[in-house]
PLY file of the C-alpha trace (Angstrom):
ply
format ascii 1.0
element vertex 270
property float x
property float y
property float z
element edge 269
property int vertex1
property int vertex2
end_header
9.86 47.78 48.45
7.83 50.95 48.48
4.69 50.52 50.51
2.70 47.53 49.26
3.95 47.80 45.66
6.91 45.97 44.23
9.95 47.68 42.83
8.93 46.70 39.30
5.58 48.41 39.68
7.31 51.53 41.04
9.69 51.66 38.08
6.84 51.21 35.64
4.73 53.96 37.11
7.44 56.51 38.00
10.66 56.04 36.06
9.42 55.12 32.56
6.11 56.92 32.43
6.82 60.42 31.20
3.18 61.24 30.50
-0.18 59.85 31.42
-1.22 56.51 29.97
-3.72 58.17 27.64
-1.21 60.69 26.37
1.38 57.98 25.90
-1.08 55.87 23.86
-2.02 58.82 21.67
1.64 59.67 21.16
2.59 56.18 20.10
-0.37 55.70 17.77
0.29 59.01 16.08
3.68 57.76 14.88
4.11 55.75 11.70
6.56 53.03 10.77
10.11 54.17 9.96
10.19 52.08 6.77
9.77 54.23 3.67
6.27 54.23 2.14
4.87 52.30 5.11
1.97 54.12 6.73
1.20 51.60 9.43
1.23 52.64 13.07
4.27 51.96 15.17
4.17 48.69 17.01
7.62 48.48 18.61
11.01 50.17 18.21
9.77 52.52 15.53
8.45 49.72 13.32
4.98 48.48 12.51
4.14 44.97 13.57
4.85 43.22 10.21
8.24 44.94 9.79
9.12 44.43 13.44
8.41 40.69 13.23
10.32 40.46 9.94
13.27 42.22 11.60
13.28 39.72 14.44
12.83 36.72 12.16
15.30 37.53 9.39
17.48 40.30 10.79
16.33 42.81 8.17
13.12 44.67 7.44
13.63 44.11 3.68
12.14 47.50 2.84
12.14 46.73 -0.87
9.68 43.87 -0.35
6.09 44.72 0.43
4.28 43.32 3.43
2.58 40.07 2.45
4.62 39.67 -0.72
5.87 36.11 -1.15
9.53 35.52 -1.83
10.51 33.90 -5.10
12.00 30.63 -3.91
15.13 29.24 -5.46
15.06 25.95 -7.29
16.48 22.84 -5.63
20.15 22.58 -6.46
19.96 18.81 -7.02
20.46 18.14 -10.72
17.21 17.57 -12.56
14.98 18.58 -9.63
12.46 21.31 -10.37
11.04 21.62 -6.87
11.41 24.74 -4.72
14.33 24.82 -2.32
13.21 24.86 1.31
16.24 23.76 3.38
19.92 24.42 2.66
19.28 24.91 -1.03
17.50 21.58 -1.41
13.85 20.67 -1.67
12.36 18.94 1.33
12.72 15.44 -0.19
16.39 15.82 -1.13
17.12 17.44 2.21
15.60 14.48 4.06
17.62 12.09 1.92
20.78 14.07 2.65
20.15 14.13 6.40
19.37 10.40 6.53
21.98 8.93 4.19
24.58 11.69 3.83
24.08 11.85 0.06
21.26 13.32 -2.03
21.73 10.60 -4.70
20.66 12.81 -7.58
20.45 9.87 -10.00
17.67 8.24 -7.97
14.19 9.69 -8.69
12.07 11.03 -5.87
8.94 9.26 -7.02
7.93 6.10 -5.22
9.87 3.15 -6.55
7.67 0.51 -8.17
9.04 -2.99 -7.90
9.12 -4.91 -11.15
10.45 -8.38 -11.78
13.10 -9.95 -9.61
16.59 -8.86 -10.64
18.01 -12.38 -10.32
18.67 -13.75 -13.79
16.06 -16.29 -14.85
13.60 -15.44 -12.07
10.15 -14.33 -13.23
8.71 -13.69 -9.78
7.62 -10.22 -8.77
10.11 -8.20 -6.75
8.84 -7.17 -3.33
11.83 -5.29 -1.84
15.34 -4.27 -2.91
14.74 -5.68 -6.39
14.34 -9.24 -5.14
11.40 -11.60 -4.83
10.46 -13.12 -1.49
12.42 -16.32 -2.07
15.70 -14.69 -3.15
15.44 -12.07 -0.43
15.05 -14.82 2.18
18.01 -16.72 0.72
20.23 -13.68 0.92
19.19 -13.02 4.52
19.79 -16.61 5.62
22.76 -17.67 3.45
24.26 -14.33 2.46
23.72 -15.10 -1.23
20.66 -15.33 -3.48
21.85 -18.71 -4.85
20.80 -17.88 -8.38
21.87 -21.32 -9.64
19.12 -23.00 -7.57
15.73 -22.61 -9.30
12.80 -21.29 -7.32
10.20 -23.94 -6.74
6.70 -22.70 -7.44
3.85 -24.55 -5.82
0.52 -23.54 -7.23
-2.38 -23.67 -4.83
-5.02 -26.23 -5.71
-7.82 -24.68 -3.69
-9.74 -25.45 -0.53
-13.25 -26.18 0.65
-15.29 -23.57 2.51
-18.86 -24.36 3.52
-19.11 -26.91 0.76
-17.94 -24.57 -2.02
-14.57 -25.05 -3.69
-12.33 -21.96 -3.69
-9.43 -21.66 -6.12
-6.54 -19.18 -6.55
-7.29 -16.69 -9.30
-4.47 -15.95 -11.79
-3.70 -12.26 -12.32
-5.12 -12.35 -15.85
-8.60 -13.22 -14.51
-8.74 -11.05 -11.41
-10.76 -8.40 -13.21
-13.61 -10.93 -13.07
-13.37 -11.23 -9.28
-12.77 -7.55 -8.47
-9.23 -8.45 -7.46
-10.21 -11.15 -4.97
-8.18 -14.33 -4.69
-8.88 -17.09 -3.80
-12.44 -17.04 -5.10
-15.36 -19.52 -5.29
-14.78 -21.62 -8.37
-18.45 -21.71 -9.44
-18.68 -17.92 -9.42
-15.39 -17.59 -11.29
-16.55 -19.99 -14.00
-19.86 -18.16 -14.38
-18.04 -14.81 -14.58
-15.85 -16.24 -17.36
-18.93 -17.40 -19.27
-20.55 -13.98 -18.88
-17.35 -12.06 -19.58
-17.91 -9.76 -16.60
-17.83 -9.87 -12.79
-20.96 -11.06 -11.01
-22.96 -8.44 -9.16
-23.93 -8.73 -5.51
-27.53 -9.73 -6.39
-26.44 -12.56 -8.70
-25.73 -16.08 -7.48
-24.73 -19.34 -9.13
-27.02 -22.30 -8.53
-25.82 -25.91 -8.61
-28.52 -27.77 -10.51
-27.91 -31.18 -8.95
-27.37 -29.78 -5.46
-23.69 -30.77 -5.29
-21.74 -27.63 -4.40
-18.47 -29.21 -5.50
-19.78 -30.11 -8.96
-18.73 -27.11 -11.06
-18.96 -28.73 -14.49
-19.66 -26.56 -17.53
-20.42 -27.66 -21.09
-19.74 -24.65 -23.24
-21.48 -21.29 -23.64
-24.52 -20.34 -21.61
-27.91 -21.51 -22.85
-30.79 -19.93 -21.00
-28.16 -18.89 -18.44
-27.21 -22.52 -17.84
-24.03 -24.41 -18.61
-23.34 -27.89 -17.31
-24.26 -27.98 -13.63
-24.22 -24.21 -13.16
-27.14 -21.83 -13.54
-27.21 -18.10 -13.05
-29.87 -16.83 -10.67
-30.87 -13.28 -9.89
-31.22 -12.44 -6.21
-30.48 -15.12 -3.66
-32.19 -18.36 -4.51
-34.28 -20.26 -1.95
-32.70 -23.29 -0.30
-32.96 -26.68 -2.00
-33.20 -27.76 -5.65
-35.96 -28.30 -8.16
-37.42 -31.81 -7.97
-37.03 -32.25 -11.72
-33.34 -31.35 -11.48
-32.75 -33.82 -8.65
-34.54 -36.64 -10.50
-32.61 -35.89 -13.70
-29.36 -36.02 -11.78
-30.37 -39.33 -10.16
-31.10 -40.82 -13.59
-27.79 -39.54 -14.93
-25.98 -41.18 -12.01
-27.76 -44.52 -12.53
-27.05 -44.45 -16.26
-23.37 -43.96 -15.56
-22.85 -46.43 -12.72
-25.84 -48.83 -12.73
-27.55 -48.77 -16.15
-29.18 -52.18 -15.60
-31.33 -50.70 -12.84
-33.05 -48.51 -15.44
-33.44 -51.19 -18.11
-36.94 -52.30 -17.00
-38.11 -48.81 -16.05
-40.38 -46.61 -18.11
-38.82 -43.38 -19.40
-39.38 -40.35 -17.22
-41.13 -37.46 -18.93
-41.50 -34.08 -17.24
-44.01 -31.63 -18.57
0 1
1 2
2 3
3 4
4 5
5 6
6 7
7 8
8 9
9 10
10 11
11 12
12 13
13 14
14 15
15 16
16 17
17 18
18 19
19 20
20 21
21 22
22 23
23 24
24 25
25 26
26 27
27 28
28 29
29 30
30 31
31 32
32 33
33 34
34 35
35 36
36 37
37 38
38 39
39 40
40 41
41 42
42 43
43 44
44 45
45 46
46 47
47 48
48 49
49 50
50 51
51 52
52 53
53 54
54 55
55 56
56 57
57 58
58 59
59 60
60 61
61 62
62 63
63 64
64 65
65 66
66 67
67 68
68 69
69 70
70 71
71 72
72 73
73 74
74 75
75 76
76 77
77 78
78 79
79 80
80 81
81 82
82 83
83 84
84 85
85 86
86 87
87 88
88 89
89 90
90 91
91 92
92 93
93 94
94 95
95 96
96 97
97 98
98 99
99 100
100 101
101 102
102 103
103 104
104 105
105 106
106 107
107 108
108 109
109 110
110 111
111 112
112 113
113 114
114 115
115 116
116 117
117 118
118 119
119 120
120 121
121 122
122 123
123 124
124 125
125 126
126 127
127 128
128 129
129 130
130 131
131 132
132 133
133 134
134 135
135 136
136 137
137 138
138 139
139 140
140 141
141 142
142 143
143 144
144 145
145 146
146 147
147 148
148 149
149 150
150 151
151 152
152 153
153 154
154 155
155 156
156 157
157 158
158 159
159 160
160 161
161 162
162 163
163 164
164 165
165 166
166 167
167 168
168 169
169 170
170 171
171 172
172 173
173 174
174 175
175 176
176 177
177 178
178 179
179 180
180 181
181 182
182 183
183 184
184 185
185 186
186 187
187 188
188 189
189 190
190 191
191 192
192 193
193 194
194 195
195 196
196 197
197 198
198 199
199 200
200 201
201 202
202 203
203 204
204 205
205 206
206 207
207 208
208 209
209 210
210 211
211 212
212 213
213 214
214 215
215 216
216 217
217 218
218 219
219 220
220 221
221 222
222 223
223 224
224 225
225 226
226 227
227 228
228 229
229 230
230 231
231 232
232 233
233 234
234 235
235 236
236 237
237 238
238 239
239 240
240 241
241 242
242 243
243 244
244 245
245 246
246 247
247 248
248 249
249 250
250 251
251 252
252 253
253 254
254 255
255 256
256 257
257 258
258 259
259 260
260 261
261 262
262 263
263 264
264 265
265 266
266 267
267 268
268 269
């Protein structure tokens, strides 16, 4: 120690300082980079900052390449791959595959694999993973074999009740009418089929007789009605029209108890 200053401070101020700090700064900034045609000021070891950092990063200043000029990357050496090589001569995707599996598997495309039909002969189910449907994949996991000789039992859903409305599974061919939703209220699905388009959020299907499970139709729409279904715009008020309820009551009596109407006068609504 020298006085209250450390040895490092003494060396900095006495041993390595040949001139004053101002003179040293002027001297350094008056020098230019040693690389030919580079007029930048010296940053360290006779090189400007870009060339100095390039020297440390790559081991060479690469004087023939301008500062900021991008290197022309090589193409991935995997056959058929047109991506730029980033690691060990491979693109990033093939390099990851090599590091994970030990093989780049050039014959396998890099795009995301889209599962098609199940690869088991005779199975028409959609493949979900490894080329197998859910049933055959479960069989192979449990039994060690897909058991192709045993047919896959398909149980179609019949639907369920929710708040009085009957919901049914929608086949793929009709899901454009439900915006991809399945299961879907049966009365709305039937109305969408009659219209040939999906129902909008401000359209609702009214049950004329008030029975939410009665989704009968009788052909094309007439005045936006078919069977027991009627298309309404905006949400309808609760309840049913009195004339509709009376007409439904008469229809019920005519079907199950016609003698009760034999002595009655005909009902006429104006």
